[in-house]
matplotlib code that plots the C-alpha trace (Angstrom):
import matplotlib.pyplot as plt

x = [-47.5, -49.2, -47.0, -48.6, -46.6, -48.3, -51.7, -51.0, -49.9, -53.1, -55.2, -53.4, -53.8, -57.5, -58.1, -56.5, -59.3, -62.1, -63.1, -63.9, -67.3, -69.3, -69.7, -72.9, -74.2, -72.6, -69.6, -66.2, -65.0, -64.9, -66.8, -63.9, -65.8, -66.2, -62.7, -61.3, -63.6, -63.2, -59.9, -60.1, -57.6, -60.3, -62.0, -58.7, -57.8, -61.1, -60.6, -57.0, -58.3, -60.8, -58.2, -55.9, -58.9, -59.3, -55.7, -55.8, -58.7, -56.8, -53.8, -56.0, -57.1, -55.8, -58.3, -61.4, -64.3, -64.3, -67.3, -65.4, -64.8, -61.1, -58.1, -58.2, -56.9, -53.5, -52.7, -50.1, -51.9, -50.2, -50.0, -51.6, -48.2, -47.4, -48.9, -52.6, -53.2, -52.4, -56.0, -57.8, -61.2, -62.5, -65.3, -62.8, -61.6, -65.1, -66.1, -63.2, -64.1, -67.1, -65.0, -65.0, -68.7, -69.7, -71.8, -72.1, -75.0, -76.1, -73.5, -75.7, -78.2, -75.6, -75.1, -72.2, -73.0, -71.5, -71.5, -72.1, -74.8, -77.5, -81.1, -83.0, -86.8, -88.1, -91.6, -92.2, -93.7, -90.3, -88.9, -86.4, -84.4, -83.0, -83.2, -79.5, -76.7, -73.4, -70.1, -69.6, -66.9, -64.1, -62.9, -59.2, -57.7, -57.8, -54.8, -56.6, -59.9, -63.2, -65.5, -68.6, -70.5, -73.1, -74.7, -75.7, -79.5, -80.0, -76.7, -74.5, -72.0, -70.6, -68.9, -66.4, -64.9, -61.6, -59.3, -56.6, -58.1, -59.8, -63.2, -63.4, -66.1, -66.6, -68.5, -69.5, -70.5, -66.9, -65.7, -62.9, -61.5, -57.8, -56.8, -58.5, -60.6, -59.8, -62.5, -64.0, -61.9, -63.1, -60.9, -62.1, -63.0, -62.3, -60.6, -61.8, -59.0, -59.4, -59.8, -56.8, -57.2, -59.5, -62.9, -65.5, -68.9, -70.4, -73.9, -75.3, -77.3, -80.4, -80.4, -76.8, -75.6, -73.7, -72.3, -71.1, -68.3, -67.4, -64.0, -61.7, -60.7, -64.2, -65.0, -67.9, -67.1, -69.7, -68.6, -70.0, -70.3, -68.3, -69.5, -69.5, -68.1, -65.1, -61.6, -59.9, -56.6, -58.0, -56.6, -58.0, -61.2, -61.2, -65.0, -65.5, -65.0, -68.0, -68.3, -66.9, -69.4, -67.6, -69.0, -68.1, -65.1, -64.3, -64.6, -67.8, -69.0, -72.2, -74.1, -77.6, -79.3, -83.1, -84.2, -87.6, -86.5, -83.1, -81.4, -78.2, -77.8, -74.4, -73.3, -69.9, -67.6, -68.0, -71.3, -73.6, -76.1, -76.3, -78.8, -77.5, -79.0, -76.3, -78.0, -77.6, -74.7, -73.0, -74.2, -74.8, -75.9, -79.7, -80.0, -77.8, -78.8, -76.4, -76.5, -73.4, -74.9, -78.0, -76.9, -73.1, -71.4, -73.6, -72.4, -75.0, -77.9, -80.8, -83.9, -87.1, -88.9, -92.5, -91.8, -89.3, -89.1, -87.9, -84.4, -83.2, -79.7, -77.9, -75.2, -72.3, -74.4, -76.9, -79.6, -81.6, -83.3, -86.0, -85.7, -88.2, -86.4, -89.2, -89.5, -85.7, -86.0, -86.0, -89.3, -88.7, -86.0, -86.5, -86.1, -82.9, -81.0, -82.9, -82.6, -78.9, -77.9, -76.5, -74.2, -72.8, -75.0, -72.9, -75.5, -79.2, -81.4, -85.0, -87.5, -88.5, -92.2, -93.0, -92.4, -89.6, -86.0, -83.4, -80.2, -76.9, -75.3, -71.8, -73.4, -74.0, -77.7, -80.1, -83.2, -86.4, -88.0, -91.4, -91.1, -94.6, -94.4, -90.6, -90.9, -88.8, -90.7, -88.2, -84.6, -82.3, -78.7, -77.6, -73.9, -70.9, -69.3, -70.3, -72.9, -71.3, -73.6, -77.1, -78.9, -82.6, -83.5, -85.8, -88.7, -88.5, -88.2, -84.9, -82.3, -78.6, -76.2, -72.4, -70.2, -66.6, -67.2, -66.4, -69.9, -72.8, -76.2, -79.5, -82.7, -86.3, -88.1, -91.3, -90.2, -86.8, -85.0, -81.6, -82.1, -78.4, -75.0, -71.9, -68.3, -67.1, -64.0, -60.9, -60.1, -57.6, -56.8, -59.8, -62.1, -63.8, -66.9, -67.5, -70.3, -73.1, -75.4, -78.4, -78.8, -82.0, -83.2, -81.1, -80.5, -77.1, -75.7, -72.2, -70.0, -66.8, -64.2, -61.1, -59.2, -59.4, -61.8, -65.3, -67.4, -70.5, -73.0, -75.7]
y = [169.2, 167.7, 164.6, 161.1, 160.2, 163.0, 161.7, 158.2, 159.5, 161.4, 158.4, 156.2, 158.9, 159.3, 155.5, 155.5, 157.8, 155.3, 155.4, 159.1, 158.7, 161.7, 164.9, 166.5, 167.7, 164.9, 167.1, 167.3, 163.8, 161.8, 158.6, 156.1, 153.7, 156.4, 157.5, 154.0, 153.3, 156.3, 157.9, 160.7, 163.5, 166.1, 164.2, 163.4, 167.1, 168.0, 165.4, 166.5, 170.0, 168.7, 166.4, 169.4, 171.1, 168.1, 168.1, 171.9, 171.4, 168.6, 170.8, 173.4, 171.0, 173.3, 176.0, 173.7, 174.7, 172.9, 170.7, 168.6, 165.1, 164.5, 164.5, 166.8, 170.3, 169.7, 166.8, 167.5, 167.4, 165.1, 166.2, 164.2, 163.1, 161.3, 158.0, 157.1, 160.7, 159.9, 160.2, 157.7, 158.3, 158.2, 160.5, 163.2, 163.1, 163.0, 166.0, 168.1, 167.7, 170.0, 173.1, 172.3, 171.9, 168.7, 166.3, 163.1, 161.7, 158.3, 158.6, 161.4, 158.7, 156.8, 157.6, 156.8, 155.9, 158.5, 158.1, 161.9, 162.2, 159.6, 160.5, 161.1, 160.9, 163.0, 164.3, 167.5, 169.3, 169.5, 172.2, 173.2, 170.0, 169.2, 165.8, 165.3, 166.4, 167.5, 168.4, 172.1, 172.7, 170.6, 172.0, 171.4, 172.7, 170.0, 167.8, 164.7, 162.9, 164.9, 163.3, 165.5, 168.2, 170.8, 173.4, 176.9, 177.1, 179.9, 180.8, 178.9, 178.1, 174.8, 173.7, 170.8, 168.9, 167.0, 164.5, 167.2, 168.8, 171.8, 172.8, 175.1, 177.4, 177.8, 180.6, 178.9, 182.3, 183.6, 181.2, 182.4, 181.1, 180.7, 180.3, 180.4, 177.3, 176.2, 174.9, 177.2, 177.3, 178.1, 179.0, 178.6, 181.9, 180.7, 177.8, 176.8, 175.5, 174.2, 170.5, 168.3, 165.6, 164.6, 166.4, 163.7, 165.4, 168.8, 170.2, 173.6, 175.5, 177.7, 180.1, 179.1, 181.6, 178.9, 175.5, 172.6, 170.2, 167.0, 165.3, 162.5, 164.7, 164.0, 167.7, 169.5, 173.0, 175.7, 178.2, 181.5, 181.6, 184.6, 186.9, 185.0, 188.0, 188.3, 188.5, 185.2, 187.0, 189.1, 188.7, 186.0, 186.8, 185.0, 185.5, 182.8, 180.1, 180.4, 177.6, 174.1, 171.4, 168.9, 165.7, 162.9, 160.8, 159.4, 160.4, 162.1, 160.3, 162.0, 165.4, 166.5, 169.8, 170.5, 174.0, 173.3, 172.4, 174.3, 171.1, 169.4, 165.7, 163.9, 160.3, 159.1, 156.1, 156.3, 154.5, 157.5, 159.7, 163.2, 166.1, 169.7, 173.2, 175.0, 178.4, 179.0, 181.1, 178.1, 175.1, 172.0, 168.5, 168.1, 164.4, 161.3, 158.0, 155.2, 152.8, 150.7, 148.0, 147.4, 148.2, 148.9, 151.9, 154.5, 155.6, 158.2, 160.2, 162.2, 164.1, 162.7, 165.3, 164.3, 164.3, 167.0, 165.4, 162.1, 161.2, 158.1, 156.6, 153.8, 151.4, 149.3, 146.3, 146.9, 148.2, 151.4, 152.9, 155.6, 157.8, 160.2, 163.3, 164.4, 161.0, 160.6, 156.9, 154.6, 154.2, 151.6, 149.4, 149.4, 146.2, 147.3, 144.0, 142.2, 138.6, 138.7, 139.3, 142.3, 144.6, 148.0, 151.0, 153.9, 156.6, 157.2, 159.9, 160.9, 161.4, 165.1, 164.6, 160.9, 158.9, 157.0, 156.3, 155.3, 153.4, 152.8, 149.5, 147.9, 145.0, 147.3, 147.7, 150.5, 149.9, 151.9, 151.6, 152.7, 154.8, 153.9, 150.1, 149.6, 147.3, 147.3, 148.8, 148.2, 146.8, 146.8, 146.1, 149.6, 149.6, 147.3, 148.1, 149.4, 152.3, 155.0, 158.0, 159.2, 162.5, 163.1, 166.2, 168.6, 167.8, 164.1, 163.3, 161.5, 159.9, 160.3, 157.6, 157.3, 154.2, 153.0, 151.8, 155.4, 156.1, 158.4, 157.1, 159.0, 157.0, 157.8, 157.6, 156.8, 153.5, 152.9, 152.8, 154.3, 157.3, 158.4, 157.2, 159.5, 158.3, 161.0, 160.1, 158.0, 155.3, 155.9, 153.1, 151.2, 154.1, 156.4, 158.5, 159.6, 162.2, 163.5, 166.5, 168.2, 172.0, 172.9, 175.5, 175.5, 172.9, 171.9, 168.6, 167.7, 164.8, 164.4, 161.6, 160.1, 161.7, 165.0, 166.5, 167.8, 168.1, 170.2, 169.2, 171.3]
z = [0.8, -2.3, -2.9, -2.6, 0.5, 2.4, 1.1, 2.3, 5.7, 6.0, 5.1, 7.6, 10.3, 9.7, 9.8, 13.3, 14.5, 13.9, 17.6, 17.5, 15.9, 14.9, 16.8, 18.2, 14.8, 12.7, 12.0, 13.5, 12.7, 9.4, 8.6, 8.4, 6.0, 3.3, 3.9, 3.3, 0.4, -1.8, -0.9, -3.5, -3.2, -2.6, 0.3, 1.9, 1.7, 3.4, 6.1, 6.7, 7.4, 9.8, 11.4, 12.0, 13.7, 16.0, 16.9, 17.5, 19.9, 21.7, 22.0, 23.7, 26.4, 29.2, 28.2, 28.3, 30.6, 33.9, 33.2, 30.7, 32.0, 32.3, 34.7, 37.7, 37.3, 38.8, 36.5, 33.8, 30.4, 27.9, 24.3, 21.4, 20.0, 23.3, 22.2, 22.4, 23.5, 27.1, 28.2, 30.4, 28.9, 25.3, 26.5, 27.2, 23.6, 22.2, 24.2, 23.0, 19.4, 19.4, 20.3, 24.0, 24.6, 26.4, 24.3, 26.1, 24.1, 25.4, 28.3, 29.8, 30.8, 32.8, 36.5, 38.9, 42.5, 44.7, 48.5, 48.9, 46.3, 46.8, 46.5, 49.8, 49.8, 52.6, 53.0, 50.9, 53.9, 55.6, 53.3, 56.0, 55.3, 51.9, 50.2, 49.8, 52.2, 50.8, 52.6, 53.0, 55.7, 57.1, 60.4, 61.0, 64.2, 66.9, 67.5, 68.6, 68.1, 68.5, 70.9, 71.0, 69.0, 69.8, 67.5, 68.5, 68.9, 66.4, 64.7, 62.2, 64.9, 66.2, 69.4, 69.3, 72.2, 71.7, 73.3, 73.0, 76.1, 74.4, 73.2, 70.1, 68.9, 65.1, 63.4, 60.1, 58.6, 58.9, 56.2, 54.0, 50.7, 51.2, 47.6, 44.2, 43.7, 47.2, 49.6, 52.2, 55.3, 58.8, 61.8, 65.3, 67.0, 70.5, 72.3, 75.8, 77.9, 81.5, 81.4, 82.5, 79.9, 77.1, 76.8, 76.3, 76.2, 75.5, 75.8, 74.8, 77.4, 77.2, 74.3, 73.7, 76.3, 78.2, 77.3, 79.5, 79.0, 80.8, 80.7, 81.8, 84.7, 86.3, 86.1, 84.4, 83.3, 82.6, 79.9, 78.8, 75.0, 73.7, 70.9, 67.6, 65.8, 68.1, 66.8, 67.5, 68.1, 71.0, 74.5, 76.8, 78.6, 82.0, 82.3, 79.7, 82.3, 84.6, 87.1, 87.8, 88.8, 91.0, 92.4, 89.9, 90.8, 87.3, 83.6, 82.6, 79.5, 78.7, 79.2, 78.3, 78.9, 79.1, 78.1, 79.6, 83.1, 83.0, 84.3, 83.3, 83.4, 83.5, 83.5, 84.6, 84.8, 88.5, 88.1, 88.8, 86.9, 88.4, 87.9, 88.3, 88.4, 86.4, 86.4, 90.2, 91.4, 93.0, 91.0, 93.1, 92.4, 92.9, 92.6, 92.2, 90.8, 91.8, 88.9, 89.3, 91.4, 89.2, 85.7, 85.6, 84.1, 82.3, 78.8, 77.7, 79.0, 77.5, 78.5, 77.1, 74.9, 75.9, 79.7, 80.8, 84.3, 82.8, 81.7, 80.0, 80.5, 78.7, 80.0, 79.0, 80.1, 77.4, 79.7, 79.1, 82.1, 82.4, 85.6, 87.2, 88.4, 90.7, 92.4, 92.3, 91.3, 88.3, 86.6, 84.0, 82.5, 78.7, 76.6, 74.8, 75.1, 72.4, 71.5, 70.7, 74.3, 76.0, 74.0, 75.1, 74.2, 73.0, 72.8, 73.6, 72.1, 72.5, 69.7, 69.5, 69.5, 70.4, 73.7, 71.9, 72.9, 70.3, 71.2, 69.3, 70.0, 69.7, 67.8, 64.8, 65.7, 66.4, 68.6, 69.0, 72.5, 73.7, 76.9, 78.0, 77.8, 77.7, 74.8, 71.6, 68.7, 66.0, 65.8, 62.8, 61.8, 60.8, 60.0, 59.3, 62.6, 66.1, 65.9, 68.0, 67.8, 66.9, 66.3, 65.4, 63.4, 65.2, 62.9, 63.6, 59.9, 59.9, 62.2, 61.6, 62.8, 62.8, 63.1, 63.3, 59.7, 58.7, 57.4, 58.3, 57.5, 57.4, 58.1, 57.4, 60.8, 58.9, 57.4, 59.1, 55.7, 54.9, 52.6, 52.3, 53.2, 53.4, 53.9, 56.1, 58.3, 58.3, 60.9, 63.6, 66.1, 64.8, 65.7, 63.2, 63.9, 67.5, 67.3, 65.0, 65.5, 63.8, 64.0, 66.0, 63.5, 60.3, 57.6, 58.9, 60.2, 61.4, 62.3, 64.2, 64.3, 65.6, 62.7, 64.6, 62.0, 62.2, 59.0, 58.3, 55.7, 54.0]

ax = plt.figure().add_subplot(projection="3d")
ax.plot(x, y, z, "-o")
ax.set_aspect("equal")
plt.show()
């Protein structure tokens, strides 16, 4: 142990550790310049002891606390003798020197841009909604793309409608952790089966006692929402399927329910917009607006928040039309085509407190339209691909948009600027996000996509 060869080896070894620098308190690693300059036996002995401590710490990498920066937990941990330590980051090695405590120093001031963690500046008065949304649940049970979403009005529950022909009800409070360190997992508590083909639209009824779904089979089904605490493995309850609303002759693309007037609006590929009274014992169509001759095929429909007797419908032709339910006629054609010419509108939503209609376009744009004058208030290019869906939070603070570019974007309705972007879904057949939703009373938002997944953010 005391021969000179050993001392020379120690000095060479220490010189190779120049990059380590000093630890948090100036201890834990030698100063290589002093080491090379003096080289006395005593100092080498001291540094050799410290070096052995360093190596011992590095060999105990597996036992480090989780906040140390390094490879993911499942990655095999190379040992120090495997050449250059096998680590991808010098920071990892620096942080292990101080006995496992992270001491980033100047690196602590650096930030990394993360799609899921951008700052979001909302008004302080809206305490119900957080400044940054982060993924909480990924709902995996559908076998094909999810076309539509609807939240329960008061509970942490979500309804999804899929191209696999089913609707599924999820109780987000019944999340279970499948394995240690695994993400929370949610199983659907009920699957609604009656449609003969893809389910394209869903709307939640009054007090979430009923829900309504429209599909490619031209039918609208009325469903009774089962108990959220039910056992998903109980026998089938036939009373869940309440009524079938028949009248459309082609796929039902959009549904909207008004709690104020207790009316259901639907739009279909047959070129009509229909108004229903779903609460009657034998639901019938109250009113039909034939739109095909004037505006083409409707794509989406919404009740205006400021005038419960008005609905607004959007069309493939790029038109947006305001209808009066009491008069049974069109009131106004809004200026939604813009200067760039007509482009298909994929969804229309209404501002919760202002006479404002917001439209999502195939040309990557979002337009804000005044219901009183019909004029465009604001227009913006919002995504890198077609904007497919919109949702406004109940307080009217922000707008959420989804696109085939795989991103969700949250916009401040005050200044029309993007305050957060989240990459949420993968593309399938050139399609990505189909639907977004905001919870009416809780700080929850959700998205659904062609990848057959629904995601919930908190």
